[in-house]
C-alpha positions as CSV (number, residue, x, y, z in Angstrom):
1,M,-19.9,35.8,-28.1
2,A,-16.4,34.3,-28.0
3,I,-16.1,31.2,-25.8
4,K,-14.5,32.2,-22.5
5,I,-15.0,29.1,-20.3
6,D,-13.8,25.9,-21.8
7,F,-15.2,22.7,-20.2
8,R,-14.7,20.5,-23.3
9,S,-11.7,18.6,-21.9
10,D,-8.8,19.0,-19.6
11,T,-6.6,18.6,-22.7
12,V,-7.3,22.3,-23.6
13,T,-5.0,23.7,-21.0
14,K,-2.1,26.1,-21.9
15,P,1.3,26.0,-20.2
16,T,1.7,28.4,-17.3
17,A,4.4,31.0,-17.5
18,E,6.5,29.0,-15.0
19,M,6.1,25.9,-17.1
20,L,7.1,27.7,-20.2
21,E,10.2,29.0,-18.4
22,A,11.1,25.4,-17.4
23,M,10.6,24.2,-21.0
24,M,12.9,27.0,-22.4
25,G,15.6,26.1,-19.9
26,A,15.6,22.4,-20.6
27,K,18.8,20.6,-21.3
28,V,18.2,18.5,-24.4
29,G,19.8,16.0,-26.7
30,D,18.8,13.4,-29.3
31,D,16.3,11.2,-27.5
32,V,16.5,8.5,-30.2
33,F,20.1,8.1,-29.2
34,G,19.1,8.2,-25.5
35,E,20.9,11.4,-25.1
36,D,18.2,13.8,-24.0
37,E,18.9,14.5,-20.4
38,T,15.5,15.9,-19.6
39,V,13.6,13.1,-21.2
40,N,15.7,10.6,-19.2
41,R,15.0,12.5,-16.0
42,L,11.2,12.5,-16.6
43,E,11.3,8.7,-17.4
44,H,13.3,8.0,-14.3
45,K,11.2,10.3,-12.1
46,L,7.9,8.6,-13.0
47,A,9.3,5.1,-12.8
48,A,10.5,5.8,-9.3
49,M,7.3,7.5,-8.4
50,F,5.3,4.4,-9.3
51,N,8.0,1.9,-8.1
52,M,8.6,0.5,-11.6
53,E,11.9,-0.2,-13.3
54,A,11.8,2.0,-16.4
55,G,9.7,4.5,-18.4
56,L,9.3,5.6,-22.0
57,F,8.2,9.1,-23.1
58,C,5.6,9.0,-25.9
59,P,3.8,11.8,-27.8
60,S,0.4,10.6,-26.6
61,G,-1.5,8.3,-24.3
62,T,-2.9,6.5,-27.3
63,M,0.6,5.6,-28.4
64,S,1.7,4.5,-24.9
65,N,-1.4,2.4,-24.5
66,Q,-1.0,0.8,-28.0
67,I,2.7,0.1,-27.4
68,A,1.8,-1.6,-24.1
69,I,-0.9,-3.7,-25.7
70,K,1.6,-4.8,-28.5
71,C,4.2,-5.6,-25.8
72,F,1.8,-7.8,-23.9
73,T,0.0,-9.7,-26.7
74,Q,0.6,-11.8,-29.8
75,P,-1.6,-12.0,-32.9
76,M,-4.8,-14.0,-32.2
77,D,-4.7,-13.1,-28.5
78,E,-7.6,-11.4,-26.8
79,V,-7.7,-8.2,-24.7
80,I,-10.2,-7.9,-21.9
81,C,-11.5,-4.5,-21.1
82,D,-14.7,-2.6,-20.3
83,Q,-17.0,-1.7,-23.3
84,T,-16.4,2.0,-22.5
85,A,-12.6,1.7,-22.5
86,H,-10.6,4.4,-24.2
87,V,-8.3,1.8,-25.7
88,Y,-11.3,0.3,-27.5
89,R,-13.5,3.2,-28.3
90,Y,-11.1,6.1,-29.0
91,E,-7.8,4.8,-30.2
92,G,-8.8,4.3,-33.9
93,G,-9.1,0.5,-33.8
94,G,-5.5,0.3,-32.8
95,I,-5.8,-3.0,-31.0
96,A,-6.8,-4.7,-34.2
97,Y,-4.5,-2.7,-36.5
98,H,-1.3,-2.8,-34.5
99,S,-1.6,-6.0,-32.4
100,M,-4.0,-8.1,-34.5
101,A,-5.8,-9.0,-31.3
102,S,-9.5,-9.3,-30.6
103,V,-11.3,-7.6,-27.7
104,R,-13.6,-9.1,-25.1
105,L,-15.9,-6.3,-23.9
106,L,-17.3,-6.3,-20.4
107,N,-20.0,-4.2,-18.8
108,G,-18.6,-2.7,-15.6
109,S,-20.4,-0.3,-13.4
110,R,-19.4,3.1,-14.8
111,G,-16.5,1.3,-16.5
112,I,-15.1,-0.3,-13.3
113,L,-14.3,-4.0,-13.6
114,T,-14.2,-6.6,-10.9
115,P,-12.7,-10.1,-10.7
116,E,-16.2,-11.5,-10.8
117,L,-16.8,-9.9,-14.2
118,I,-13.4,-10.8,-15.6
119,E,-13.0,-14.4,-14.6
120,P,-15.9,-16.0,-16.6
121,E,-14.6,-14.2,-19.8
122,I,-11.1,-15.7,-19.7
123,N,-11.0,-18.3,-22.4
124,E,-9.9,-21.8,-21.7
125,A,-7.2,-23.3,-23.9
126,N,-9.0,-24.3,-27.0
127,I,-8.1,-24.0,-30.7
128,H,-11.4,-22.3,-31.4
129,Y,-10.8,-19.4,-29.0
130,P,-8.4,-16.5,-29.0
131,N,-5.9,-16.6,-26.2
132,S,-6.9,-14.4,-23.3
133,S,-3.6,-12.6,-22.5
134,L,-4.2,-9.1,-21.2
135,V,-6.6,-7.1,-19.0
136,V,-6.7,-3.3,-19.4
137,L,-8.1,-1.1,-16.7
138,E,-8.7,2.7,-17.1
139,N,-8.2,5.1,-14.2
140,T,-10.1,7.3,-14.1
141,V,-12.8,6.1,-16.4
142,N,-13.6,8.8,-19.0
143,K,-17.0,7.4,-20.1
144,G,-17.8,6.6,-16.5
145,G,-17.8,10.2,-15.5
146,G,-14.4,10.1,-13.8
147,A,-15.1,7.1,-11.7
148,C,-11.9,5.7,-10.3
149,Y,-10.4,2.5,-8.9
150,S,-8.9,2.2,-5.5
151,L,-5.9,-0.1,-4.9
152,A,-8.3,-2.3,-2.8
153,Q,-10.3,-2.9,-6.0
154,I,-7.2,-3.4,-8.2
155,E,-5.5,-5.9,-5.9
156,P,-8.0,-8.8,-6.5
157,I,-7.9,-8.2,-10.2
158,H,-4.1,-8.4,-10.1
159,T,-4.3,-11.7,-8.1
160,L,-6.8,-13.2,-10.7
161,C,-4.5,-12.2,-13.6
162,N,-1.5,-13.8,-11.8
163,I,-3.4,-17.0,-11.3
164,K,-4.6,-17.1,-14.9
165,G,-1.4,-16.0,-16.5
166,L,-2.6,-12.7,-17.9
167,K,-0.8,-9.4,-18.0
168,L,-2.4,-6.3,-16.5
169,H,-2.1,-2.8,-18.0
170,L,-3.4,0.5,-16.7
171,D,-4.5,3.3,-18.9
172,G,-3.7,5.9,-16.4
173,A,-5.0,8.8,-18.4
174,R,-6.1,10.6,-15.2
175,I,-4.3,8.5,-12.7
176,F,-3.3,11.5,-10.5
177,N,-7.0,12.5,-10.2
178,A,-7.6,9.0,-8.9
179,L,-4.8,9.2,-6.4
180,I,-6.0,12.5,-5.1
181,R,-9.5,11.1,-4.8
182,T,-8.6,7.8,-3.1
183,G,-5.6,8.8,-1.1
184,D,-3.7,5.8,-2.4
185,A,0.1,6.1,-3.0
186,A,1.5,6.0,-6.5
187,R,4.4,3.8,-5.4
188,D,2.0,1.0,-4.5
189,Y,0.8,0.7,-8.1
190,G,4.0,-0.8,-9.4
191,K,3.5,-4.2,-7.7
192,Y,0.1,-4.7,-9.4
193,F,0.6,-3.7,-13.0
194,D,2.8,-4.9,-15.8
195,G,2.4,-1.6,-17.6
196,I,1.1,1.8,-16.6
197,S,0.5,4.7,-19.1
198,V,0.7,8.1,-17.3
199,C,-0.7,11.0,-19.2
200,L,0.8,14.4,-18.6
201,S,-1.4,16.6,-20.9
202,K,-4.7,16.4,-19.1
203,G,-5.2,17.5,-15.5
204,L,-1.5,18.0,-15.0
205,G,-1.5,20.7,-17.7
206,A,1.5,19.8,-19.8
207,P,1.1,20.5,-23.5
208,V,2.1,17.1,-24.8
209,G,3.1,13.6,-23.7
210,S,2.5,10.4,-21.8
211,V,5.0,8.0,-20.2
212,L,4.7,4.2,-20.4
213,L,6.1,2.5,-17.3
214,G,7.1,-1.2,-17.0
215,S,9.9,-3.6,-16.4
216,A,13.3,-2.9,-18.0
217,E,12.6,-5.8,-20.4
218,T,9.2,-4.4,-21.3
219,I,10.5,-0.9,-21.9
220,K,13.4,-2.2,-24.0
221,K,10.8,-3.9,-26.3
222,A,8.6,-0.7,-26.2
223,V,11.4,1.5,-27.4
224,K,11.6,-0.5,-30.7
225,I,7.8,-0.5,-31.1
226,R,7.7,3.3,-30.5
227,K,10.3,3.7,-33.2
228,A,8.2,1.6,-35.6
229,F,5.1,3.6,-34.7
230,G,7.0,6.8,-35.7
231,G,7.2,8.0,-32.1
232,G,11.0,8.4,-31.9
233,M,11.4,12.1,-31.0
234,R,14.6,14.1,-31.1
235,Q,15.1,17.1,-28.7
236,A,12.0,16.1,-26.8
237,G,13.4,17.4,-23.5
238,F,11.6,20.7,-24.2
239,L,8.3,18.8,-23.8
240,A,9.6,16.5,-21.1
241,A,10.5,19.6,-19.0
242,A,6.8,20.5,-19.0
243,G,6.0,17.1,-17.6
244,I,8.5,17.4,-14.9
245,Y,7.2,20.8,-13.9
246,A,3.6,19.5,-13.9
247,L,4.6,16.6,-11.6
248,D,6.4,18.9,-9.2
249,H,3.7,21.6,-9.1
250,H,0.3,20.5,-10.4
251,V,-0.6,17.3,-8.7
252,D,-1.9,18.5,-5.3
253,R,-4.0,21.2,-7.0
254,L,-6.1,18.6,-8.8
255,S,-8.3,18.6,-5.7
256,V,-9.4,22.1,-6.7
257,D,-10.7,20.7,-10.0
258,H,-12.6,18.1,-8.1
259,T,-14.2,20.8,-5.9
260,H,-15.2,22.8,-9.0
261,A,-16.7,19.7,-10.6
262,Q,-18.8,19.1,-7.5
263,A,-20.1,22.7,-7.6
264,L,-21.1,22.3,-11.3
265,A,-22.9,19.1,-10.5
266,G,-24.8,20.7,-7.7
267,A,-26.0,23.4,-9.9
268,L,-27.0,21.1,-12.7
269,S,-29.0,18.8,-10.4
270,K,-31.3,21.8,-9.6
271,V,-32.3,22.9,-13.1
272,S,-35.4,21.6,-14.9
273,Y,-33.7,20.7,-18.2
274,V,-31.4,18.2,-16.5
275,S,-32.9,14.8,-15.5
276,S,-29.8,13.3,-13.8
277,V,-26.2,13.9,-13.0
278,V,-23.7,11.1,-12.6
279,P,-22.1,11.2,-9.1
280,V,-18.9,13.2,-9.4
281,E,-15.7,11.6,-8.1
282,T,-13.0,13.6,-9.8
283,N,-13.0,16.3,-12.5
284,I,-15.6,15.0,-15.0
285,V,-19.3,15.9,-14.8
286,L,-21.7,13.8,-16.9
287,F,-25.3,14.7,-17.0
288,E,-28.5,13.8,-19.0
289,V,-31.0,16.3,-20.2
290,A,-34.6,15.9,-19.4
291,E,-37.4,14.6,-21.7
292,G,-38.2,17.2,-24.3
293,F,-34.7,18.7,-24.4
294,K,-31.8,17.9,-26.7
295,A,-28.2,17.8,-25.6
296,G,-27.0,19.5,-28.7
297,S,-29.4,22.4,-28.1
298,V,-28.3,22.9,-24.5
299,V,-24.6,22.8,-25.6
300,H,-25.3,25.4,-28.3
301,Q,-27.1,27.8,-25.9
302,L,-24.4,27.4,-23.3
303,A,-21.8,28.3,-26.0
304,E,-23.7,31.5,-26.7
305,K,-23.2,32.3,-23.1
306,G,-19.5,31.7,-23.4
307,I,-19.4,28.2,-21.9
308,A,-18.0,25.4,-24.1
309,C,-18.9,21.7,-23.3
310,N,-19.5,18.5,-25.3
311,A,-22.6,16.5,-26.1
312,T,-21.6,12.9,-25.7
313,G,-24.9,11.6,-27.0
314,R,-28.3,12.7,-27.9
315,K,-29.2,13.2,-24.3
316,T,-25.9,13.4,-22.5
317,I,-23.4,16.2,-21.9
318,R,-19.9,16.3,-20.4
319,M,-18.0,19.0,-18.6
320,V,-14.4,18.7,-17.5
321,T,-12.7,21.0,-15.0
322,H,-9.0,21.8,-15.2
323,L,-6.3,24.2,-14.1
324,D,-7.4,26.9,-16.6
325,I,-10.8,27.1,-14.9
326,S,-10.8,29.6,-12.0
327,A,-13.3,29.8,-9.1
328,E,-14.7,33.0,-10.7
329,M,-15.3,31.0,-13.9
330,I,-17.2,28.4,-12.0
331,D,-19.4,31.0,-10.4
332,M,-20.1,32.5,-13.8
333,A,-20.9,29.1,-15.3
334,I,-23.2,28.3,-12.5
335,E,-25.0,31.6,-12.9
336,N,-25.6,30.8,-16.6
337,I,-26.6,27.2,-16.0
338,I,-29.2,28.3,-13.4
339,H,-30.7,31.0,-15.7
340,L,-30.6,29.1,-18.9
341,H,-33.9,28.4,-20.6
342,P,-33.3,26.0,-23.5
């Protein structure tokens, strides 16, 4: 049967009718000339929201992350991040390709780093070692099952980076999910990070785009790097308008996605073919199939019931909730999960 319920990712959402209306009514210009009114409004809106000086609209979170890394490093530098980090695993080797930097991989708990993990891995000044110049955090952590940092966890990492002279960048792919979960304020993030990448095309439901936030000096440099990366868009305001609409209308509703994820996790924890479910914090559900079962087989049988999800390993499966998933769909999915016999 055709797939009806898509848990593969929160990137699969379609614009709502109201979002499409906002897009079609956008006032646009040539953004490479800095003349797209709607792009400028989106950049200013997010910069103000996170208490940072400036923003830069990019086609993707990968581009905004890679631009930030290039802004904050030099060739032969080293980037410190968790071994599950998106910037390392899922951005095509961009750190090496674009920035000619090496990577120091740490093993955080569900991808969450601490000062105690980071400090011993900062290289001393020595001609044999790359220069440790940047720490990258991810919030929420995709491979960590949507685990998220609170500002109380971020503050001591910021302090360590200040003392050691390192920059701190946030891959905020699902930053608003983290804010809804922790209750922290977006405006407080600006004092801790040199760069923040805010993705609009996941839980917020915009079709395209990410905004890199930073100081005016950083964003001036980032504009040129974006151009060199081929990311200079023209009448991009049609896309930026979707981001503005999402920020105005789709942030608070993320709590619904979190509730839906909890419900899925509850059902999965009760069936014999699942051995464990990673504790759910936001909108990502990660679970491991029991001995004698294969993730690929479970995914295939769920697909036959009209439920799409991803095997992330031989024994692990991921489900992600989003604004195109209704309460009725969750009930239907739970019914199928409970009665599945793989």
